[in-house]
Backbone as CSV, one residue per row, in Angstrom:
resi,resn,N_x,N_y,N_z,CA_x,CA_y,CA_z,C_x,C_y,C_z
1,ILE,-29.347,-7.133,5.666,-29.323,-6.106,4.625,-29.088,-5.015,5.682
2,LYS,-29.591,-5.199,6.900,-29.452,-3.869,7.405,-28.057,-3.601,8.216
3,GLN,-26.995,-4.218,7.663,-25.328,-4.704,8.602,-24.792,-3.257,7.681
4,ASN,-24.274,-3.435,8.364,-23.290,-2.238,7.813,-22.012,-2.654,6.854
5,PRO,-20.949,-3.176,6.474,-22.150,-2.779,4.826,-22.992,-4.009,4.862
6,PRO,-24.314,-3.631,4.122,-25.152,-4.187,3.760,-24.352,-5.732,3.083
7,MET,-25.244,-7.390,3.051,-24.689,-7.696,2.671,-25.771,-8.212,1.985
8,TYR,-25.731,-7.850,0.337,-27.200,-8.093,-0.516,-26.720,-9.423,-0.612
9,LEU,-25.125,-9.434,-1.038,-25.170,-11.368,-2.012,-25.710,-12.437,-0.919
10,ASP,-25.210,-12.285,0.430,-25.057,-12.975,1.034,-27.020,-13.698,1.080
11,ALA,-27.808,-12.359,1.157,-29.008,-11.948,1.627,-29.261,-12.661,-0.283
12,LEU,-28.833,-12.635,-0.706,-29.368,-13.188,-2.479,-29.263,-15.007,-2.269
13,LYS,-28.301,-14.941,-1.311,-27.174,-16.110,-1.146,-28.446,-17.411,-0.226
14,LEU,-29.063,-17.213,0.491,-29.900,-17.176,0.889,-31.214,-17.231,0.234
15,VAL,-32.176,-16.638,-0.774,-33.083,-16.896,-1.460,-32.118,-18.048,-2.707
16,GLN,-31.653,-18.092,-3.448,-30.788,-18.978,-3.784,-31.437,-20.726,-3.261
17,LYS,-30.284,-20.473,-2.187,-30.556,-21.813,-0.829,-32.507,-22.228,-1.223
18,LEU,-33.598,-21.716,-0.566,-33.892,-22.010,-1.062,-34.609,-22.041,-1.951
19,LYS,-34.400,-21.782,-3.319,-34.885,-21.906,-4.681,-34.777,-23.197,-5.309
20,ILE,-33.006,-23.849,-5.501,-32.688,-24.910,-4.642,-33.759,-25.573,-3.889
21,GLU,-33.917,-25.572,-3.391,-34.766,-27.120,-2.088,-35.615,-26.873,-2.705
22,LYS,-36.429,-25.940,-4.004,-37.926,-26.255,-4.376,-38.934,-25.475,-3.230
23,ASN,-37.925,-24.710,-2.255,-39.384,-23.949,-1.665,-39.113,-22.475,-2.102
24,ASN,-40.338,-22.866,-2.928,-40.121,-21.668,-4.050,-41.627,-20.614,-3.532
25,GLU,-41.919,-20.738,-2.530,-43.034,-19.501,-2.045,-42.134,-18.780,-1.076
26,LYS,-41.657,-19.677,-0.235,-40.592,-19.165,0.523,-39.414,-17.969,-0.272
27,ALA,-39.179,-18.570,-0.923,-38.233,-17.685,-2.045,-38.477,-16.477,-2.492
28,ASP,-39.636,-16.270,-2.917,-40.760,-15.935,-4.073,-40.812,-14.326,-2.303
29,SER,-40.962,-14.922,-1.708,-41.988,-13.732,-0.379,-40.468,-13.743,0.643
30,ALA,-39.110,-13.972,0.608,-38.611,-13.308,0.480,-37.085,-11.956,0.129
31,LEU,-37.965,-12.981,-1.041,-37.108,-12.092,-2.552,-38.438,-10.696,-2.587
32,GLU,-39.406,-10.714,-2.320,-40.629,-9.954,-2.126,-39.832,-9.149,-1.000
33,PHE,-39.232,-9.382,0.441,-38.830,-8.058,1.523,-37.727,-8.005,0.547
34,LEU,-37.232,-8.447,0.001,-35.355,-8.106,-0.575,-36.104,-6.406,-1.090
35,CYS,-36.940,-6.621,-2.337,-37.669,-5.293,-3.159,-38.101,-4.393,-2.441
36,TRP,-38.803,-4.396,-0.755,-38.935,-2.912,-0.528,-38.292,-2.493,-0.158
37,ILE,-37.071,-3.740,0.494,-35.664,-2.328,1.730,-34.493,-2.438,0.602
38,VAL,-34.548,-2.935,-1.001,-32.893,-2.656,-1.331,-33.725,-1.784,-3.028
39,LYS,-32.967,-1.072,-3.007,-32.953,-0.324,-4.578,-32.609,-2.168,-5.416
40,ALA,-33.551,-1.022,-6.856,-34.410,-2.642,-7.592,-32.626,-2.661,-8.233
41,ASP,-31.683,-1.501,-8.682,-30.427,-2.045,-9.200,-30.193,-2.417,-8.294
42,THR,-29.675,-2.008,-7.369,-28.225,-2.647,-6.616,-29.182,-4.183,-6.526
43,LEU,-30.016,-4.175,-6.000,-30.538,-6.115,-5.486,-30.010,-6.713,-6.868
44,PHE,-30.332,-6.156,-7.998,-30.265,-6.684,-9.716,-28.426,-6.637,-9.551
45,ASP,-27.852,-5.846,-9.757,-26.086,-6.323,-9.608,-25.930,-7.171,-9.019
46,PHE,-27.033,-7.368,-7.298,-25.988,-8.049,-6.770,-26.531,-9.576,-7.498
47,ALA,-27.968,-9.443,-7.715,-28.012,-10.745,-8.100,-27.147,-11.556,-9.178
48,LEU,-27.036,-10.537,-9.925,-25.740,-11.202,-11.685,-24.018,-11.710,-10.224
49,MET,-24.466,-11.156,-9.138,-23.323,-11.366,-9.172,-23.062,-13.135,-8.471
50,THR,-23.803,-12.891,-8.395,-24.772,-15.052,-7.784,-24.568,-15.912,-9.649
51,TYR,-24.312,-15.222,-10.152,-24.194,-16.276,-11.419,-25.078,-17.416,-11.622
52,ASP,-26.675,-16.849,-11.283,-27.893,-17.759,-11.298,-28.567,-16.919,-12.378
53,PHE,-28.692,-17.258,-13.793,-29.386,-16.521,-14.620,-31.105,-16.409,-14.233
54,GLU,-31.355,-17.866,-13.816,-33.024,-17.935,-13.143,-33.536,-16.548,-12.166
55,LEU,-31.996,-16.744,-11.321,-32.133,-15.395,-9.993,-32.601,-14.101,-10.479
56,VAL,-31.532,-13.683,-11.339,-31.468,-13.181,-11.815,-32.279,-12.226,-12.486
57,ILE,-33.154,-13.189,-13.043,-34.983,-12.618,-13.755,-35.533,-13.049,-12.872
58,MET,-36.101,-13.554,-12.060,-36.614,-13.127,-10.336,-36.333,-11.803,-10.188
59,VAL,-35.266,-11.587,-9.391,-34.919,-10.484,-9.205,-35.659,-8.974,-10.414
60,ALA,-35.107,-9.664,-11.224,-35.581,-8.219,-11.988,-37.260,-8.427,-12.456
61,LYS,-38.158,-9.336,-12.988,-38.980,-9.110,-12.259,-40.037,-8.696,-11.127
62,HIS,-39.241,-9.155,-10.058,-39.508,-8.445,-8.418,-39.948,-7.077,-8.831
63,THR,-38.906,-6.846,-8.957,-37.636,-5.381,-9.283,-38.815,-3.813,-10.716
64,GLN,-39.413,-4.741,-11.352,-40.048,-4.455,-12.511,-39.179,-3.771,-13.132
65,LYS,-38.299,-4.744,-12.994,-37.250,-4.072,-13.808,-37.976,-4.188,-15.814
66,ASP,-36.838,-2.941,-16.794,-38.251,-3.695,-17.993,-37.051,-4.520,-19.056
67,PRO,-37.832,-5.237,-19.627,-37.075,-6.759,-19.799,-35.749,-6.429,-21.216
68,LYS,-36.493,-4.973,-21.864,-36.000,-4.817,-22.228,-34.052,-3.874,-22.123
69,GLU,-33.781,-3.439,-21.006,-32.704,-3.312,-20.008,-31.260,-4.600,-19.652
70,TYR,-32.528,-5.996,-19.619,-31.771,-7.009,-19.248,-31.569,-8.047,-19.672
71,LEU,-32.437,-8.107,-20.657,-32.851,-9.659,-21.718,-31.763,-9.712,-22.955
72,LYS,-31.143,-8.784,-23.410,-30.277,-9.192,-23.940,-28.414,-9.267,-23.300
73,TYR,-28.534,-8.508,-22.314,-27.483,-8.387,-21.696,-27.087,-10.170,-21.178
74,LEU,-28.509,-10.979,-21.174,-28.396,-11.943,-19.980,-28.004,-13.171,-21.291
75,HIS,-28.166,-12.366,-22.021,-28.400,-13.680,-23.394,-26.187,-13.338,-23.333
76,ASP,-26.583,-11.804,-23.907,-24.792,-11.828,-24.335,-23.920,-13.093,-23.649
77,LEU,-24.232,-12.752,-21.903,-23.587,-13.830,-21.259,-23.785,-15.027,-21.033
78,GLU,-25.226,-15.834,-21.205,-25.254,-16.585,-21.194,-24.554,-17.652,-23.148
79,GLU,-24.630,-16.565,-23.488,-23.570,-17.178,-24.993,-22.290,-16.984,-24.711
80,ILE,-21.481,-16.302,-23.823,-20.157,-16.261,-23.244,-20.209,-17.675,-22.497
81,LYS,-20.894,-17.846,-21.294,-20.972,-18.487,-20.573,-20.958,-20.254,-21.533
82,LYS,-21.887,-20.504,-23.117,-21.323,-21.313,-23.437,-19.777,-22.091,-23.933
83,LYS,-19.323,-20.980,-24.386,-17.661,-20.924,-24.409,-17.116,-20.896,-23.227
84,ASP,-17.308,-20.673,-22.493,-16.061,-20.494,-20.982,-17.127,-19.990,-19.662
85,PRO,-17.202,-20.825,-19.430,-18.415,-19.922,-17.962,-17.130,-18.932,-16.960
86,ILE,-15.679,-19.302,-17.326,-14.519,-18.069,-16.514,-14.846,-16.533,-16.827
87,LYS,-14.752,-16.797,-18.490,-15.128,-15.395,-19.135,-16.226,-14.836,-18.706
88,MET,-17.385,-15.780,-18.860,-18.759,-15.307,-18.366,-18.379,-14.007,-16.882
89,LYS,-18.062,-15.075,-16.168,-17.884,-14.944,-14.316,-16.784,-13.482,-14.261
90,TYR,-15.620,-13.571,-14.957,-15.460,-11.968,-15.439,-15.733,-11.586,-16.231
91,GLN,-17.347,-11.344,-16.798,-16.596,-10.210,-17.974,-19.096,-9.601,-17.144
92,ILE,-19.018,-10.630,-16.040,-19.621,-10.098,-14.864,-19.387,-9.812,-13.618
93,ASN,-18.360,-9.513,-13.594,-17.998,-9.144,-12.559,-17.202,-7.574,-12.650
94,ILE,-16.227,-7.406,-14.342,-15.742,-6.218,-14.814,-17.258,-5.300,-15.392
95,ASP,-18.191,-6.430,-15.541,-19.431,-4.448,-15.540,-19.379,-4.287,-14.224
96,GLN,-19.567,-5.430,-13.645,-20.032,-4.193,-11.597,-18.977,-3.613,-11.449
97,LYS,-17.428,-3.636,-11.843,-16.457,-2.993,-11.645,-15.257,-3.259,-10.313
98,ASN,-15.887,-4.277,-10.157,-15.362,-5.631,-8.985,-13.985,-6.276,-9.536
99,TYR,-12.948,-5.655,-10.655,-11.597,-6.015,-10.392,-11.292,-6.683,-10.024
100,LEU,-10.871,-6.714,-8.531,-10.993,-8.214,-7.598,-11.405,-9.358,-8.122
101,GLY,-12.723,-8.777,-7.724,-13.312,-10.221,-8.781,-12.997,-11.072,-9.751
102,ALA,-13.290,-10.200,-10.696,-12.394,-10.379,-11.742,-11.206,-11.318,-12.220
103,LEU,-10.424,-10.643,-11.100,-8.991,-11.178,-11.174,-9.186,-12.752,-10.536
104,LYS,-10.418,-13.139,-9.755,-10.366,-14.593,-8.849,-10.935,-15.399,-9.609
105,GLU,-11.919,-14.729,-10.330,-12.505,-15.411,-11.599,-11.171,-16.301,-12.936
106,LEU,-10.723,-15.029,-13.077,-9.463,-15.466,-13.977,-8.432,-16.592,-13.415
107,SER,-7.736,-16.429,-11.866,-6.587,-17.137,-11.414,-7.351,-18.629,-11.569
108,LYS,-8.820,-18.548,-11.481,-9.192,-20.394,-11.206,-9.077,-21.125,-12.688
109,GLY,-8.303,-20.168,-13.655,-8.235,-20.952,-15.439,-7.278,-21.198,-14.986
110,GLY,-6.263,-20.688,-14.488,-5.007,-21.218,-14.903,-4.082,-20.523,-15.748
111,ASP,-2.692,-20.719,-16.426,-2.062,-20.333,-17.720,-3.266,-19.284,-18.382
112,LYS,-3.889,-19.876,-19.154,-5.123,-19.647,-20.301,-5.477,-18.131,-20.250
113,TYR,-5.919,-17.640,-19.108,-5.819,-15.993,-18.731,-4.835,-15.346,-18.180
114,SER,-3.565,-16.325,-18.066,-2.619,-14.608,-17.574,-2.619,-13.561,-18.428
115,ASP,-2.619,-13.625,-19.570,-2.612,-12.009,-20.807,-3.223,-11.282,-19.620
116,GLU,-4.977,-11.461,-20.114,-5.969,-11.343,-19.448,-5.399,-10.729,-18.169
117,ALA,-4.735,-11.728,-17.067,-5.011,-11.230,-15.702,-3.975,-10.208,-15.969
118,LEU,-2.806,-10.300,-16.092,-1.733,-9.217,-16.005,-2.082,-8.695,-16.855
119,LYS,-2.529,-8.299,-17.916,-3.402,-6.699,-18.391,-4.477,-6.524,-16.847
120,LEU,-4.909,-7.003,-16.312,-6.114,-6.254,-15.312,-5.489,-6.182,-13.766
121,ILE,-4.444,-7.031,-13.480,-3.666,-6.135,-12.526,-2.859,-4.804,-12.997
122,LYS,-1.755,-4.477,-13.693,-1.450,-3.254,-14.691,-2.733,-2.678,-14.145
123,GLU,-3.544,-3.112,-14.993,-5.099,-1.569,-14.501,-4.967,-1.034,-13.739
124,HIS,-5.069,-1.648,-13.042,-6.107,-1.780,-11.549,-5.515,-2.026,-10.273
125,ASN,-4.157,-1.642,-10.247,-2.810,-1.612,-10.068,-2.836,-3.499,-7.955
126,LEU,-3.339,-3.974,-8.880,-4.003,-5.250,-8.008,-2.580,-6.097,-7.427
127,TYR,-1.565,-5.736,-7.596,0.318,-6.183,-7.614,0.035,-7.437,-6.538
128,ASP,-0.587,-6.765,-5.234,-0.253,-7.733,-4.266,-1.157,-8.581,-3.858
129,GLU,-2.574,-8.616,-4.478,-4.491,-9.006,-4.802,-3.712,-10.389,-5.690
130,ALA,-2.834,-10.046,-6.813,-2.724,-11.303,-7.668,-0.897,-12.309,-6.812
131,LEU,-0.209,-11.260,-5.992,0.691,-12.000,-5.314,0.184,-12.809,-4.885
132,SER,-0.628,-13.166,-4.095,-1.485,-14.006,-3.185,-2.484,-14.491,-3.331
133,LEU,-3.609,-14.560,-5.011,-4.287,-15.283,-5.577,-3.367,-15.852,-6.676
134,TYR,-1.689,-16.295,-7.104,-0.966,-16.647,-7.625,0.003,-17.312,-7.133
135,SER,0.252,-17.914,-6.209,1.562,-18.202,-4.990,1.332,-19.548,-5.242
136,SER,1.121,-20.283,-6.246,1.019,-21.806,-6.015,2.413,-22.658,-6.884
137,PRO,2.981,-23.326,-6.570,4.034,-23.588,-7.422,3.329,-23.793,-9.504
138,LEU,2.508,-24.011,-9.210,1.910,-23.829,-10.543,1.963,-23.151,-11.507
139,TYR,1.928,-21.708,-10.277,2.026,-20.415,-11.772,3.656,-19.327,-11.351
140,GLU,4.297,-20.300,-10.611,5.809,-19.681,-10.832,6.444,-18.501,-11.174
141,MET,5.862,-19.125,-13.081,6.665,-18.702,-13.641,5.271,-17.294,-14.486
142,PHE,3.991,-17.424,-14.040,3.168,-16.103,-13.792,3.466,-15.025,-12.883
143,TYR,4.161,-15.801,-11.429,4.107,-15.005,-10.577,5.580,-13.781,-10.260
144,ALA,6.012,-14.827,-11.118,8.188,-14.231,-11.494,7.637,-12.809,-12.186
145,LYS,6.376,-13.364,-12.569,6.401,-11.599,-14.065,5.691,-10.518,-13.075
146,ILE,3.945,-11.079,-12.338,3.469,-10.194,-11.271,4.956,-9.262,-10.548
147,TYR,6.093,-10.081,-10.087,7.292,-9.556,-9.907,7.407,-8.118,-10.185
148,GLU,8.315,-8.711,-11.365,9.245,-8.733,-12.281,7.981,-6.987,-12.870
149,ASN,6.237,-6.628,-12.489,5.781,-5.834,-13.438,5.095,-5.305,-12.098
150,LYS,5.245,-5.148,-10.580,4.988,-4.532,-9.395,6.276,-3.366,-9.038
151,GLY,7.575,-4.567,-9.739,8.804,-3.880,-9.966,8.516,-2.477,-10.267
152,ASP,7.923,-2.569,-12.599,7.954,-1.599,-13.200,7.560,-0.380,-12.849
153,TYR,6.136,-1.084,-11.812,5.426,-0.245,-11.962,5.943,1.042,-10.755
154,LEU,6.112,0.441,-9.135,6.966,1.358,-8.742,7.921,1.863,-8.791
155,MET,8.913,1.982,-10.088,10.452,2.500,-10.334,9.487,3.590,-11.517
156,LYS,8.305,3.608,-11.907,7.576,4.400,-13.006,7.358,5.454,-12.057
157,LEU,6.791,5.527,-10.603,6.400,6.763,-10.021,7.329,7.841,-9.840
158,PRO,6.629,8.986,-9.621,7.957,10.168,-9.597,8.813,10.180,-8.094
159,LYS,9.785,10.761,-8.406,10.288,9.991,-6.862,9.600,10.716,-5.600
160,ASP,9.716,12.512,-5.758,8.093,12.251,-4.565,6.470,11.716,-4.118
161,ASP,6.552,10.933,-5.110,5.219,9.846,-4.680,6.146,9.479,-3.091
162,LYS,5.466,9.292,-2.378,4.759,8.478,-1.293,4.434,6.512,-1.225
163,LYS,4.748,6.518,-2.414,4.723,5.028,-2.589,4.998,4.753,-3.561
164,ARG,6.479,4.940,-3.540,7.122,5.152,-4.655,7.992,4.517,-3.213
165,ASN,8.915,3.549,-3.721,9.490,2.478,-2.692,10.913,1.627,-3.563
166,ASP,11.833,2.535,-3.663,12.987,1.819,-4.755,12.980,0.185,-3.896
167,ASN,14.094,0.674,-2.277,14.588,-0.461,-1.853,13.275,-1.579,-2.352
168,LEU,11.924,-1.871,-1.812,10.759,-2.189,-2.596,10.224,-2.910,-4.340
169,ALA,11.057,-1.935,-4.786,11.187,-2.007,-6.126,12.241,-2.819,-6.754
170,ALA,12.798,-2.807,-5.929,14.921,-3.363,-6.092,14.055,-5.561,-5.432
171,MET,13.565,-5.307,-4.037,13.075,-6.941,-3.696,12.681,-7.978,-4.897
172,CYS,11.825,-6.985,-6.115,10.242,-7.611,-6.709,10.751,-8.064,-7.396
173,TYR,12.373,-7.296,-8.057,12.700,-7.386,-9.403,13.774,-8.644,-9.019
174,PHE,14.116,-8.634,-7.876,15.367,-10.413,-7.018,13.904,-11.279,-6.736
175,ARG,12.885,-11.029,-6.970,12.346,-12.168,-6.625,11.347,-12.735,-8.133
176,SER,11.583,-12.000,-8.647,11.033,-11.816,-10.426,12.287,-12.591,-10.560
177,ARG,13.268,-12.044,-10.509,14.899,-13.167,-11.246,15.357,-12.298,-11.796
178,ASN,14.533,-11.480,-12.152,15.637,-10.276,-13.327,16.649,-9.712,-11.898
179,TYR,17.584,-10.530,-12.011,19.496,-10.332,-11.177,19.800,-8.845,-11.902
180,GLU,19.390,-8.890,-13.095,20.136,-7.989,-13.162,19.625,-6.142,-12.972
181,LYS,18.509,-6.286,-12.970,18.003,-4.671,-12.896,18.203,-4.988,-11.293
182,ALA,17.766,-5.874,-10.361,17.659,-5.667,-9.151,18.786,-5.040,-7.801
183,PHE,20.231,-5.694,-8.861,21.203,-5.634,-8.027,21.190,-3.597,-9.010
184,LYS,21.878,-3.277,-9.981,21.532,-1.693,-10.311,20.870,-1.598,-9.754
185,LEU,19.302,-2.039,-8.911,18.649,-0.548,-8.048,19.382,-0.582,-6.981
186,PHE,20.145,-2.050,-6.336,20.331,-1.798,-5.179,22.090,-1.490,-4.935
187,PHE,22.898,-1.234,-6.024,24.015,-0.776,-5.828,23.519,0.954,-5.727
188,SER,22.368,1.020,-6.592,22.149,2.922,-7.188,21.480,3.092,-5.631
189,LEU,21.167,2.411,-4.830,20.155,3.015,-3.052,21.317,3.633,-2.936
């Protein structure tokens, strides 16, 4: 907790481990200690990132959060989890504004989530992170689509923007197998 940056999630996972090992007294003591040194909302948000609703409720009780503030939200998440656990984890990350975490969760679900993943990638400029997440041969078509969208993103930037890189955009088009766009751009350089 006192490290820089604080490792709240790691601390909560230790509490979670104690809880799983049925060492409830130590888990309660550890959680009580955390509540003294971490803001209630911060601890609650990180507890959500464990995806363990029992732990989230324990944190909420220890931090004396009003049940009206979180019970409906947890119920909604539980309903999503019944239908699709990946969507539930995705939703928690989106709500926490952890867009890379949301993309990682979608990547675990395969092609089923490619449309949502691409939308998230475009909205939050996660092209490079997405390329590393989807580099497996299983995602060959999606990988190419990410490269093409990255090329489009680079070309939409104003000419005076430091991020704009026509050479890189041409390479992105080439990697996406959109040879027409790639060669047009290469010849215009």
